[in-house]
MARGUZA-602362 format. One record per residue (C-alpha): residue number from 1; residue in three letters; x, y, z. Coordinates in Angstrom, 1 decimal, m for minus. Layout:
<recs>
<rec n="NUM" res="ala" x="X" y="Y" z="Z"/>
...
</recs>
This chain:
<recs>
<rec n="1" res="unk" x="0.1" y="m0.2" z="0.0"/>
<rec n="2" res="unk" x="2.5" y="2.4" z="0.9"/>
<rec n="3" res="unk" x="4.7" y="1.6" z="m2.4"/>
<rec n="4" res="unk" x="1.5" y="2.3" z="m4.4"/>
<rec n="5" res="unk" x="1.1" y="5.7" z="m2.5"/>
<rec n="6" res="unk" x="4.7" y="6.5" z="m3.4"/>
<rec n="7" res="unk" x="4.1" y="5.6" z="m7.1"/>
<rec n="8" res="unk" x="1.2" y="7.8" z="m6.9"/>
<rec n="9" res="unk" x="3.1" y="10.6" z="m5.9"/>
<rec n="10" res="unk" x="5.9" y="10.1" z="m8.5"/>
<rec n="11" res="unk" x="3.2" y="9.8" z="m11.0"/>
<rec n="12" res="unk" x="1.2" y="13.0" z="m10.4"/>
<rec n="13" res="unk" x="4.8" y="14.9" z="m10.2"/>
<rec n="14" res="unk" x="5.8" y="13.7" z="m13.4"/>
<rec n="15" res="unk" x="2.5" y="15.1" z="m14.9"/>
<rec n="16" res="unk" x="3.3" y="18.3" z="m13.2"/>
<rec n="17" res="unk" x="6.8" y="18.6" z="m14.3"/>
<rec n="18" res="unk" x="8.1" y="18.0" z="m10.9"/>
<rec n="19" res="unk" x="10.7" y="15.3" z="m11.1"/>
<rec n="20" res="unk" x="13.3" y="18.0" z="m10.3"/>
<rec n="21" res="unk" x="11.5" y="19.2" z="m7.1"/>
<rec n="22" res="unk" x="11.2" y="16.2" z="m5.8"/>
<rec n="23" res="unk" x="14.6" y="14.4" z="m6.7"/>
<rec n="24" res="unk" x="15.9" y="17.0" z="m4.9"/>
<rec n="25" res="unk" x="13.8" y="16.4" z="m1.9"/>
<rec n="26" res="unk" x="14.4" y="12.8" z="m1.5"/>
<rec n="27" res="unk" x="17.8" y="12.5" z="m0.4"/>
<rec n="28" res="unk" x="17.2" y="15.0" z="2.3"/>
<rec n="29" res="unk" x="14.3" y="12.7" z="3.9"/>
<rec n="30" res="unk" x="17.2" y="10.6" z="5.3"/>
<rec n="31" res="unk" x="16.4" y="7.1" z="6.7"/>
<rec n="32" res="unk" x="15.8" y="3.8" z="5.1"/>
<rec n="33" res="unk" x="13.8" y="3.7" z="1.8"/>
<rec n="34" res="unk" x="10.8" y="2.3" z="4.1"/>
<rec n="35" res="unk" x="11.2" y="5.3" z="6.5"/>
<rec n="36" res="unk" x="11.1" y="7.6" z="3.4"/>
<rec n="37" res="unk" x="7.9" y="5.8" z="2.0"/>
<rec n="38" res="unk" x="6.1" y="6.2" z="5.3"/>
<rec n="39" res="unk" x="7.0" y="9.9" z="5.4"/>
<rec n="40" res="unk" x="5.9" y="10.4" z="2.0"/>
<rec n="41" res="unk" x="2.9" y="8.4" z="2.6"/>
<rec n="42" res="unk" x="2.0" y="11.0" z="5.3"/>
<rec n="43" res="unk" x="1.1" y="13.8" z="2.6"/>
<rec n="44" res="unk" x="m1.7" y="11.6" z="1.5"/>
<rec n="45" res="unk" x="m3.4" y="10.9" z="4.9"/>
<rec n="46" res="unk" x="m6.1" y="13.7" z="3.4"/>
<rec n="47" res="unk" x="m7.4" y="14.6" z="0.2"/>
<rec n="48" res="unk" x="m4.8" y="14.7" z="m2.5"/>
<rec n="49" res="unk" x="m5.8" y="18.1" z="m3.9"/>
<rec n="50" res="unk" x="m2.6" y="19.4" z="m2.7"/>
<rec n="51" res="unk" x="m0.7" y="17.7" z="m5.4"/>
<rec n="52" res="unk" x="m3.2" y="18.2" z="m8.1"/>
<rec n="53" res="unk" x="m3.3" y="22.0" z="m8.8"/>
<rec n="54" res="unk" x="m1.1" y="23.8" z="m11.7"/>
<rec n="55" res="unk" x="m0.3" y="26.5" z="m9.7"/>
<rec n="56" res="unk" x="2.6" y="25.0" z="m7.6"/>
<rec n="57" res="unk" x="5.7" y="24.9" z="m9.2"/>
<rec n="58" res="unk" x="8.4" y="22.2" z="m8.8"/>
<rec n="59" res="unk" x="10.4" y="24.4" z="m6.4"/>
<rec n="60" res="unk" x="7.4" y="24.7" z="m4.5"/>
<rec n="61" res="unk" x="6.5" y="20.9" z="m4.3"/>
<rec n="62" res="unk" x="10.5" y="20.1" z="m3.8"/>
<rec n="63" res="unk" x="10.9" y="22.2" z="m0.9"/>
<rec n="64" res="unk" x="7.7" y="21.3" z="0.8"/>
<rec n="65" res="unk" x="8.8" y="17.7" z="0.7"/>
<rec n="66" res="unk" x="12.1" y="18.7" z="1.6"/>
<rec n="67" res="unk" x="11.4" y="20.8" z="4.6"/>
<rec n="68" res="unk" x="8.2" y="19.4" z="5.9"/>
<rec n="69" res="unk" x="8.9" y="15.8" z="5.9"/>
<rec n="70" res="unk" x="12.1" y="15.8" z="7.5"/>
<rec n="71" res="unk" x="14.6" y="17.6" z="5.2"/>
<rec n="72" res="unk" x="15.6" y="20.2" z="7.8"/>
<rec n="73" res="unk" x="15.6" y="19.4" z="11.3"/>
<rec n="74" res="unk" x="13.3" y="21.4" z="13.7"/>
<rec n="75" res="unk" x="12.2" y="23.8" z="10.9"/>
<rec n="76" res="unk" x="9.8" y="21.2" z="9.0"/>
<rec n="77" res="unk" x="6.9" y="23.5" z="8.8"/>
<rec n="78" res="unk" x="8.4" y="26.7" z="7.7"/>
<rec n="79" res="unk" x="8.1" y="26.5" z="4.1"/>
<rec n="80" res="unk" x="4.6" y="25.3" z="4.4"/>
<rec n="81" res="unk" x="3.8" y="28.6" z="6.6"/>
<rec n="82" res="unk" x="5.7" y="31.0" z="4.7"/>
<rec n="83" res="unk" x="4.1" y="29.8" z="1.4"/>
<rec n="84" res="unk" x="4.5" y="30.5" z="m2.1"/>
<rec n="85" res="unk" x="2.8" y="32.6" z="m4.5"/>
<rec n="86" res="unk" x="1.5" y="35.0" z="m1.7"/>
<rec n="87" res="unk" x="0.9" y="32.3" z="0.7"/>
<rec n="88" res="unk" x="m1.5" y="29.6" z="m1.7"/>
<rec n="89" res="unk" x="0.7" y="26.6" z="m0.4"/>
<rec n="90" res="unk" x="0.3" y="27.5" z="3.3"/>
<rec n="91" res="unk" x="m3.2" y="28.1" z="3.4"/>
<rec n="92" res="unk" x="m4.1" y="24.9" z="1.2"/>
<rec n="93" res="unk" x="m1.3" y="22.5" z="2.7"/>
<rec n="94" res="unk" x="m3.1" y="23.4" z="6.3"/>
<rec n="95" res="unk" x="m6.4" y="23.0" z="5.1"/>
<rec n="96" res="unk" x="m6.1" y="19.6" z="3.2"/>
<rec n="97" res="unk" x="m4.2" y="18.0" z="6.1"/>
<rec n="98" res="unk" x="m6.5" y="18.8" z="9.0"/>
<rec n="99" res="unk" x="m5.5" y="21.9" z="10.8"/>
<rec n="100" res="unk" x="m2.4" y="23.3" z="12.8"/>
<rec n="101" res="unk" x="m1.4" y="20.1" z="14.7"/>
<rec n="102" res="unk" x="m1.2" y="17.8" z="11.4"/>
<rec n="103" res="unk" x="1.0" y="20.9" z="9.8"/>
<rec n="104" res="unk" x="3.5" y="20.6" z="13.0"/>
<rec n="105" res="unk" x="2.5" y="24.1" z="14.4"/>
<rec n="106" res="unk" x="0.4" y="25.5" z="17.5"/>
<rec n="107" res="unk" x="m3.0" y="26.2" z="16.6"/>
<rec n="108" res="unk" x="m2.7" y="30.1" z="17.0"/>
<rec n="109" res="unk" x="0.6" y="30.4" z="15.1"/>
<rec n="110" res="unk" x="m0.7" y="28.4" z="12.4"/>
<rec n="111" res="unk" x="m4.0" y="30.3" z="12.3"/>
<rec n="112" res="unk" x="m2.1" y="33.7" z="12.1"/>
<rec n="113" res="unk" x="0.5" y="32.3" z="9.2"/>
<rec n="114" res="unk" x="m2.3" y="30.3" z="7.2"/>
<rec n="115" res="unk" x="m4.3" y="33.7" z="6.9"/>
<rec n="116" res="unk" x="m1.4" y="36.1" z="5.7"/>
<rec n="117" res="unk" x="m1.8" y="36.9" z="2.1"/>
<rec n="118" res="unk" x="1.6" y="38.4" z="1.2"/>
<rec n="119" res="unk" x="4.2" y="35.9" z="2.4"/>
<rec n="120" res="unk" x="6.7" y="34.6" z="0.1"/>
<rec n="121" res="unk" x="9.6" y="32.0" z="0.4"/>
<rec n="122" res="unk" x="12.7" y="33.8" z="1.7"/>
<rec n="123" res="unk" x="15.4" y="33.8" z="m1.0"/>
<rec n="124" res="unk" x="19.2" y="33.4" z="m0.3"/>
<rec n="125" res="unk" x="19.9" y="37.0" z="m1.5"/>
<rec n="126" res="unk" x="16.9" y="38.9" z="0.3"/>
<rec n="127" res="unk" x="17.6" y="41.0" z="3.1"/>
<rec n="128" res="unk" x="16.6" y="39.3" z="6.5"/>
<rec n="129" res="unk" x="15.1" y="41.8" z="9.0"/>
<rec n="130" res="unk" x="14.9" y="40.4" z="12.3"/>
<rec n="131" res="unk" x="13.1" y="41.5" z="15.3"/>
<rec n="132" res="unk" x="13.2" y="40.7" z="19.1"/>
<rec n="133" res="unk" x="15.3" y="37.5" z="19.9"/>
<rec n="134" res="unk" x="16.5" y="37.2" z="16.4"/>
<rec n="135" res="unk" x="12.9" y="36.7" z="15.0"/>
<rec n="136" res="unk" x="12.3" y="37.3" z="11.5"/>
<rec n="137" res="unk" x="10.0" y="39.8" z="10.5"/>
<rec n="138" res="unk" x="7.5" y="39.1" z="7.8"/>
<rec n="139" res="unk" x="8.4" y="39.0" z="4.0"/>
<rec n="140" res="unk" x="5.8" y="40.4" z="1.8"/>
<rec n="141" res="unk" x="5.5" y="40.6" z="m1.9"/>
<rec n="142" res="unk" x="6.1" y="44.6" z="m1.6"/>
<rec n="143" res="unk" x="9.4" y="44.3" z="m0.4"/>
<rec n="144" res="unk" x="10.8" y="43.0" z="m3.7"/>
<rec n="145" res="unk" x="11.5" y="39.5" z="m2.9"/>
<rec n="146" res="unk" x="13.9" y="38.0" z="m5.1"/>
<rec n="147" res="unk" x="16.9" y="40.3" z="m5.6"/>
<rec n="148" res="unk" x="20.3" y="38.7" z="m5.9"/>
<rec n="149" res="unk" x="21.6" y="41.7" z="m3.8"/>
<rec n="150" res="unk" x="20.8" y="44.9" z="m2.4"/>
<rec n="151" res="unk" x="23.3" y="47.5" z="m2.5"/>
<rec n="152" res="unk" x="23.7" y="49.4" z="0.5"/>
<rec n="153" res="unk" x="25.6" y="52.7" z="1.2"/>
<rec n="154" res="unk" x="26.4" y="55.0" z="3.9"/>
<rec n="155" res="unk" x="26.3" y="58.9" z="3.4"/>
<rec n="156" res="unk" x="30.0" y="59.6" z="3.7"/>
<rec n="157" res="unk" x="30.9" y="56.6" z="1.1"/>
<rec n="158" res="unk" x="28.2" y="58.2" z="m1.3"/>
<rec n="159" res="unk" x="29.5" y="61.4" z="m1.1"/>
<rec n="160" res="unk" x="32.9" y="60.0" z="m1.8"/>
<rec n="161" res="unk" x="32.4" y="59.0" z="m5.2"/>
<rec n="162" res="unk" x="33.7" y="61.2" z="m8.0"/>
<rec n="163" res="unk" x="34.3" y="60.7" z="m11.6"/>
<rec n="164" res="unk" x="37.6" y="59.1" z="m12.2"/>
<rec n="165" res="unk" x="39.7" y="58.1" z="m15.4"/>
<rec n="166" res="unk" x="41.6" y="54.9" z="m15.6"/>
<rec n="167" res="unk" x="44.2" y="55.4" z="m18.3"/>
<rec n="168" res="unk" x="44.2" y="52.8" z="m21.0"/>
<rec n="169" res="unk" x="47.5" y="50.6" z="m20.7"/>
<rec n="170" res="unk" x="46.9" y="47.7" z="m22.7"/>
<rec n="171" res="unk" x="45.3" y="47.0" z="m26.3"/>
<rec n="172" res="unk" x="42.2" y="45.7" z="m24.7"/>
<rec n="173" res="unk" x="41.7" y="49.2" z="m22.9"/>
<rec n="174" res="unk" x="42.6" y="51.5" z="m25.8"/>
<rec n="175" res="unk" x="39.9" y="49.4" z="m27.8"/>
<rec n="176" res="unk" x="37.3" y="49.8" z="m24.9"/>
<rec n="177" res="unk" x="38.1" y="53.5" z="m24.2"/>
<rec n="178" res="unk" x="38.2" y="54.9" z="m27.9"/>
<rec n="179" res="unk" x="34.8" y="52.7" z="m28.4"/>
<rec n="180" res="unk" x="33.1" y="54.4" z="m25.6"/>
<rec n="181" res="unk" x="34.3" y="57.7" z="m26.4"/>
<rec n="182" res="unk" x="33.1" y="57.2" z="m30.0"/>
<rec n="183" res="unk" x="29.7" y="56.2" z="m28.6"/>
<rec n="184" res="unk" x="29.0" y="58.9" z="m26.3"/>
<rec n="185" res="unk" x="30.0" y="61.4" z="m28.5"/>
<rec n="186" res="unk" x="27.5" y="60.2" z="m31.0"/>
<rec n="187" res="unk" x="24.7" y="59.7" z="m28.4"/>
<rec n="188" res="unk" x="25.3" y="63.0" z="m26.8"/>
<rec n="189" res="unk" x="25.1" y="64.9" z="m30.2"/>
<rec n="190" res="unk" x="21.7" y="62.9" z="m31.4"/>
<rec n="191" res="unk" x="20.0" y="63.6" z="m27.9"/>
<rec n="192" res="unk" x="21.2" y="67.0" z="m27.0"/>
<rec n="193" res="unk" x="23.0" y="66.4" z="m23.9"/>
<rec n="194" res="unk" x="24.9" y="69.3" z="m22.4"/>
<rec n="195" res="unk" x="24.7" y="71.9" z="m19.9"/>
<rec n="196" res="unk" x="21.2" y="73.0" z="m19.9"/>
<rec n="197" res="unk" x="19.2" y="69.8" z="m19.2"/>
<rec n="198" res="unk" x="15.9" y="69.5" z="m18.5"/>
<rec n="199" res="unk" x="13.5" y="66.9" z="m16.2"/>
<rec n="200" res="unk" x="12.2" y="65.2" z="m19.4"/>
<rec n="201" res="unk" x="15.9" y="65.0" z="m21.0"/>
<rec n="202" res="unk" x="17.4" y="63.6" z="m18.2"/>
<rec n="203" res="unk" x="14.5" y="60.9" z="m17.8"/>
<rec n="204" res="unk" x="14.9" y="60.0" z="m21.3"/>
<rec n="205" res="unk" x="18.5" y="59.5" z="m21.0"/>
<rec n="206" res="unk" x="18.5" y="57.6" z="m18.1"/>
<rec n="207" res="unk" x="16.1" y="55.3" z="m19.3"/>
<rec n="208" res="unk" x="17.5" y="54.6" z="m22.6"/>
<rec n="209" res="unk" x="21.4" y="54.1" z="m21.3"/>
<rec n="210" res="unk" x="20.0" y="51.7" z="m18.7"/>
<rec n="211" res="unk" x="18.1" y="49.5" z="m21.4"/>
<rec n="212" res="unk" x="21.8" y="49.3" z="m22.8"/>
<rec n="213" res="unk" x="23.5" y="49.0" z="m19.7"/>
<rec n="214" res="unk" x="21.9" y="45.8" z="m18.4"/>
<rec n="215" res="unk" x="22.8" y="43.7" z="m21.4"/>
<rec n="216" res="unk" x="26.6" y="43.0" z="m21.0"/>
<rec n="217" res="unk" x="26.3" y="41.4" z="m17.4"/>
<rec n="218" res="unk" x="23.7" y="39.1" z="m18.6"/>
<rec n="219" res="unk" x="25.4" y="38.3" z="m21.9"/>
<rec n="220" res="unk" x="28.6" y="37.5" z="m20.1"/>
<rec n="221" res="unk" x="26.9" y="35.5" z="m17.2"/>
<rec n="222" res="unk" x="25.1" y="33.7" z="m19.9"/>
<rec n="223" res="unk" x="28.2" y="32.8" z="m22.1"/>
<rec n="224" res="unk" x="30.3" y="31.5" z="m19.3"/>
<rec n="225" res="unk" x="27.3" y="29.6" z="m18.0"/>
<rec n="226" res="unk" x="27.4" y="27.9" z="m21.6"/>
<rec n="227" res="unk" x="31.1" y="27.5" z="m21.3"/>
<rec n="228" res="unk" x="31.0" y="25.8" z="m18.1"/>
<rec n="229" res="unk" x="28.4" y="23.4" z="m19.5"/>
<rec n="230" res="unk" x="30.4" y="22.6" z="m22.7"/>
<rec n="231" res="unk" x="33.6" y="22.1" z="m20.6"/>
<rec n="232" res="unk" x="31.9" y="20.3" z="m17.6"/>
<rec n="233" res="unk" x="33.9" y="22.7" z="m15.2"/>
<rec n="234" res="unk" x="33.0" y="25.2" z="m12.8"/>
<rec n="235" res="unk" x="33.0" y="28.8" z="m13.6"/>
<rec n="236" res="unk" x="34.8" y="29.9" z="m10.3"/>
<rec n="237" res="unk" x="32.1" y="32.7" z="m9.1"/>
<rec n="238" res="unk" x="32.0" y="35.0" z="m12.3"/>
<rec n="239" res="unk" x="28.4" y="34.2" z="m13.1"/>
<rec n="240" res="unk" x="27.1" y="35.6" z="m9.9"/>
<rec n="241" res="unk" x="28.8" y="38.7" z="m10.1"/>
<rec n="242" res="unk" x="27.9" y="39.2" z="m13.5"/>
<rec n="243" res="unk" x="24.1" y="38.6" z="m13.0"/>
<rec n="244" res="unk" x="24.2" y="41.0" z="m10.2"/>
<rec n="245" res="unk" x="25.4" y="43.9" z="m12.3"/>
<rec n="246" res="unk" x="22.6" y="42.8" z="m15.2"/>
<rec n="247" res="unk" x="19.9" y="42.9" z="m12.2"/>
<rec n="248" res="unk" x="21.2" y="46.1" z="m10.6"/>
<rec n="249" res="unk" x="21.2" y="48.1" z="m13.8"/>
<rec n="250" res="unk" x="17.7" y="46.8" z="m14.7"/>
<rec n="251" res="unk" x="16.7" y="48.0" z="m11.4"/>
<rec n="252" res="unk" x="17.9" y="51.4" z="m12.3"/>
<rec n="253" res="unk" x="15.9" y="51.4" z="m15.5"/>
<rec n="254" res="unk" x="12.7" y="50.1" z="m13.5"/>
<rec n="255" res="unk" x="13.2" y="52.8" z="m11.0"/>
<rec n="256" res="unk" x="13.3" y="55.5" z="m13.4"/>
<rec n="257" res="unk" x="10.1" y="53.8" z="m15.2"/>
<rec n="258" res="unk" x="8.1" y="55.2" z="m11.9"/>
<rec n="259" res="unk" x="9.0" y="58.8" z="m13.0"/>
<rec n="260" res="unk" x="8.6" y="58.6" z="m16.6"/>
<rec n="261" res="unk" x="6.5" y="56.6" z="m19.2"/>
<rec n="262" res="unk" x="8.3" y="56.5" z="m22.6"/>
<rec n="263" res="unk" x="6.2" y="56.5" z="m25.8"/>
<rec n="264" res="unk" x="6.0" y="54.1" z="m28.8"/>
<rec n="265" res="unk" x="9.0" y="55.6" z="m30.6"/>
<rec n="266" res="unk" x="11.2" y="55.4" z="m27.8"/>
<rec n="267" res="unk" x="10.1" y="51.9" z="m26.9"/>
<rec n="268" res="unk" x="10.8" y="50.9" z="m30.8"/>
<rec n="269" res="unk" x="14.6" y="52.5" z="m30.5"/>
<rec n="270" res="unk" x="15.2" y="50.5" z="m27.3"/>
<rec n="271" res="unk" x="13.9" y="47.1" z="m29.3"/>
<rec n="272" res="unk" x="16.1" y="48.1" z="m32.1"/>
<rec n="273" res="unk" x="19.1" y="49.2" z="m30.2"/>
<rec n="274" res="unk" x="18.9" y="46.0" z="m28.0"/>
<rec n="275" res="unk" x="18.9" y="43.8" z="m31.1"/>
<rec n="276" res="unk" x="21.9" y="45.5" z="m32.3"/>
<rec n="277" res="unk" x="24.0" y="45.9" z="m29.1"/>
<rec n="278" res="unk" x="22.9" y="42.3" z="m28.0"/>
<rec n="279" res="unk" x="24.0" y="40.4" z="m31.2"/>
<rec n="280" res="unk" x="27.5" y="42.6" z="m31.3"/>
<rec n="281" res="unk" x="28.2" y="42.4" z="m27.9"/>
<rec n="282" res="unk" x="27.6" y="38.7" z="m27.5"/>
<rec n="283" res="unk" x="30.0" y="38.0" z="m30.6"/>
<rec n="284" res="unk" x="32.8" y="40.2" z="m29.4"/>
<rec n="285" res="unk" x="32.5" y="38.7" z="m26.1"/>
<rec n="286" res="unk" x="32.6" y="35.1" z="m27.2"/>
<rec n="287" res="unk" x="36.1" y="36.2" z="m29.1"/>
<rec n="288" res="unk" x="37.6" y="38.5" z="m26.6"/>
<rec n="289" res="unk" x="36.2" y="38.5" z="m22.8"/>
<rec n="290" res="unk" x="39.1" y="41.1" z="m21.9"/>
<rec n="291" res="unk" x="38.2" y="43.6" z="m24.5"/>
<rec n="292" res="unk" x="34.5" y="43.5" z="m23.6"/>
<rec n="293" res="unk" x="35.0" y="44.0" z="m19.7"/>
<rec n="294" res="unk" x="37.3" y="47.0" z="m20.7"/>
<rec n="295" res="unk" x="34.7" y="48.4" z="m22.7"/>
<rec n="296" res="unk" x="32.0" y="48.3" z="m19.9"/>
<rec n="297" res="unk" x="34.4" y="49.3" z="m17.5"/>
<rec n="298" res="unk" x="34.8" y="52.8" z="m19.6"/>
<rec n="299" res="unk" x="31.5" y="52.9" z="m20.3"/>
<rec n="300" res="unk" x="30.5" y="52.8" z="m16.7"/>
<rec n="301" res="unk" x="33.1" y="55.5" z="m16.2"/>
<rec n="302" res="unk" x="31.1" y="57.8" z="m18.3"/>
<rec n="303" res="unk" x="27.9" y="56.9" z="m16.3"/>
<rec n="304" res="unk" x="29.7" y="58.1" z="m13.2"/>
<rec n="305" res="unk" x="30.2" y="61.2" z="m15.1"/>
<rec n="306" res="unk" x="26.6" y="61.5" z="m16.1"/>
<rec n="307" res="unk" x="25.1" y="60.9" z="m13.0"/>
<rec n="308" res="unk" x="27.6" y="63.4" z="m11.4"/>
<rec n="309" res="unk" x="26.5" y="66.0" z="m13.8"/>
<rec n="310" res="unk" x="22.8" y="65.2" z="m12.8"/>
<rec n="311" res="unk" x="23.8" y="65.6" z="m9.0"/>
<rec n="312" res="unk" x="25.1" y="68.9" z="m9.8"/>
<rec n="313" res="unk" x="22.0" y="70.0" z="m11.6"/>
<rec n="314" res="unk" x="20.1" y="68.9" z="m8.5"/>
<rec n="315" res="unk" x="22.5" y="70.9" z="m5.9"/>
<rec n="316" res="unk" x="22.2" y="74.0" z="m8.4"/>
<rec n="317" res="unk" x="18.3" y="73.8" z="m8.5"/>
<rec n="318" res="unk" x="18.3" y="73.6" z="m12.5"/>
<rec n="319" res="unk" x="15.7" y="70.8" z="m12.1"/>
<rec n="320" res="unk" x="12.7" y="72.4" z="m10.1"/>
<rec n="321" res="unk" x="10.8" y="69.1" z="m10.7"/>
<rec n="322" res="unk" x="13.4" y="67.3" z="m8.6"/>
<rec n="323" res="unk" x="13.2" y="69.8" z="m5.4"/>
<rec n="324" res="unk" x="10.2" y="68.0" z="m3.9"/>
<rec n="325" res="unk" x="10.4" y="64.7" z="m5.6"/>
<rec n="326" res="unk" x="11.1" y="61.5" z="m3.2"/>
<rec n="327" res="unk" x="12.5" y="58.3" z="m4.4"/>
<rec n="328" res="unk" x="10.1" y="55.9" z="m6.0"/>
<rec n="329" res="unk" x="9.1" y="53.1" z="m3.5"/>
<rec n="330" res="unk" x="10.8" y="50.5" z="m5.3"/>
<rec n="331" res="unk" x="14.0" y="52.5" z="m5.0"/>
<rec n="332" res="unk" x="13.4" y="52.9" z="m1.2"/>
<rec n="333" res="unk" x="13.1" y="49.0" z="m0.7"/>
<rec n="334" res="unk" x="15.9" y="48.1" z="m3.2"/>
<rec n="335" res="unk" x="18.6" y="50.7" z="m1.8"/>
<rec n="336" res="unk" x="17.0" y="50.6" z="1.6"/>
<rec n="337" res="unk" x="16.4" y="54.6" z="1.5"/>
<rec n="338" res="unk" x="14.3" y="56.1" z="4.0"/>
<rec n="339" res="unk" x="10.7" y="56.9" z="3.0"/>
<rec n="340" res="unk" x="11.7" y="60.6" z="2.6"/>
<rec n="341" res="unk" x="14.6" y="60.0" z="0.3"/>
<rec n="342" res="unk" x="15.2" y="62.8" z="m2.2"/>
<rec n="343" res="unk" x="15.9" y="62.5" z="m5.9"/>
<rec n="344" res="unk" x="19.5" y="63.2" z="m4.8"/>
<rec n="345" res="unk" x="19.7" y="60.3" z="m2.8"/>
<rec n="346" res="unk" x="18.6" y="58.1" z="m5.5"/>
<rec n="347" res="unk" x="21.2" y="59.5" z="m7.7"/>
<rec n="348" res="unk" x="23.9" y="59.3" z="m5.2"/>
<rec n="349" res="unk" x="23.2" y="55.4" z="m5.1"/>
<rec n="350" res="unk" x="23.0" y="54.7" z="m8.5"/>
<rec n="351" res="unk" x="26.3" y="56.5" z="m9.0"/>
<rec n="352" res="unk" x="28.0" y="54.2" z="m6.0"/>
<rec n="353" res="unk" x="26.4" y="51.4" z="m8.4"/>
<rec n="354" res="unk" x="28.1" y="52.3" z="m11.8"/>
<rec n="355" res="unk" x="31.3" y="53.4" z="m9.8"/>
<rec n="356" res="unk" x="31.2" y="49.6" z="m8.3"/>
<rec n="357" res="unk" x="30.5" y="48.0" z="m11.9"/>
<rec n="358" res="unk" x="33.5" y="50.4" z="m13.6"/>
<rec n="359" res="unk" x="36.0" y="48.8" z="m10.8"/>
<rec n="360" res="unk" x="34.4" y="45.1" z="m11.1"/>
<rec n="361" res="unk" x="35.1" y="45.1" z="m15.0"/>
<rec n="362" res="unk" x="38.3" y="47.1" z="m15.1"/>
<rec n="363" res="unk" x="39.7" y="43.9" z="m12.4"/>
<rec n="364" res="unk" x="38.1" y="41.4" z="m14.8"/>
<rec n="365" res="unk" x="39.4" y="42.9" z="m18.2"/>
<rec n="366" res="unk" x="42.8" y="42.0" z="m16.3"/>
<rec n="367" res="unk" x="42.0" y="38.5" z="m15.6"/>
<rec n="368" res="unk" x="42.1" y="35.3" z="m17.2"/>
<rec n="369" res="unk" x="38.8" y="33.3" z="m17.8"/>
<rec n="370" res="unk" x="39.8" y="30.8" z="m15.5"/>
<rec n="371" res="unk" x="41.0" y="32.9" z="m12.5"/>
<rec n="372" res="unk" x="38.6" y="32.7" z="m9.3"/>
<rec n="373" res="unk" x="36.3" y="35.6" z="m9.0"/>
<rec n="374" res="unk" x="38.0" y="37.8" z="m6.3"/>
<rec n="375" res="unk" x="34.7" y="39.4" z="m5.6"/>
<rec n="376" res="unk" x="32.4" y="38.2" z="m2.8"/>
<rec n="377" res="unk" x="28.3" y="38.2" z="m3.5"/>
<rec n="378" res="unk" x="26.8" y="41.3" z="m3.0"/>
<rec n="379" res="unk" x="30.1" y="43.3" z="m3.3"/>
<rec n="380" res="unk" x="29.4" y="46.8" z="m3.9"/>
<rec n="381" res="unk" x="31.9" y="49.1" z="m1.6"/>
<rec n="382" res="unk" x="35.2" y="50.1" z="m3.6"/>
<rec n="383" res="unk" x="38.1" y="50.3" z="m1.0"/>
</recs>
């Protein structure tokens, strides 16, 4: 009977595409195969609707098996009660298995958690706020949830960032520097960039540049990922840092999107530019990653100059719209800014991000492809 029940679970998981989740969970159950089957059998003591809905991902099922049936000692029910997809797993898991005691929780705790509409699965990169005695505070869908990292800076560090130029020293430095210089002069001429900027001009420039800036990190991570698969060797940590860069640039874009909604012509230009830039950068990165990282380093050097110019415009009062503007909610959460954070606070944080990317890519440009990544996950501060 137990074996048939276990077979039934695997069969249903196969239809849902969840072998990855269950496969990752079974080794964590521990004990003999008979014990494993009996624990999984426990999931079927009530109605089996928990495993028959299409709104559960393989990750959800895998983590429910892994943590709820012996995968993590002493924390068996944390996944069920935090839930996935705004608490759906928590509510259904408890309701289909007979209440709080079956879920392994005190009644009052289970009741409070099962009614939560906004709890999400904590991600390793998510900032965990703690309350009294180290108790984790609620995670909510509005807090951002699945960021790889969150850059946080103190005021002194933000104000210390200034435009700096790294003099080219090698062939790939020279190609990167002159390539960026040519592109900047052309783009400045087309967009009318200069000393007399307006709010609309700034927003248009920020939005367009961030759609481009988010491409190199993703391309580099993807190609290194594919290389790791082909050679069947580890990447030595570069992929994570490059993905952090790509996500960070995308967060800049999403932040500025809260301030201006571009029209169809702008969006069409973005699509065209992304197609051209993605194709060329992918080709160049496959041929010479060093040249590409040097290019990005000088591109970010120019970005620091641009955001410094914007900060100067704020300080001089040239952009009256920015005077009483507060940072969008998404920016407050991502950079952990104060609720009354100003436009200047936002620009300072983004400039610090760009300075970090400048430094990271300058270092990558001087390294061999097989060298270990010297940057820890979430690195943002330049010493």
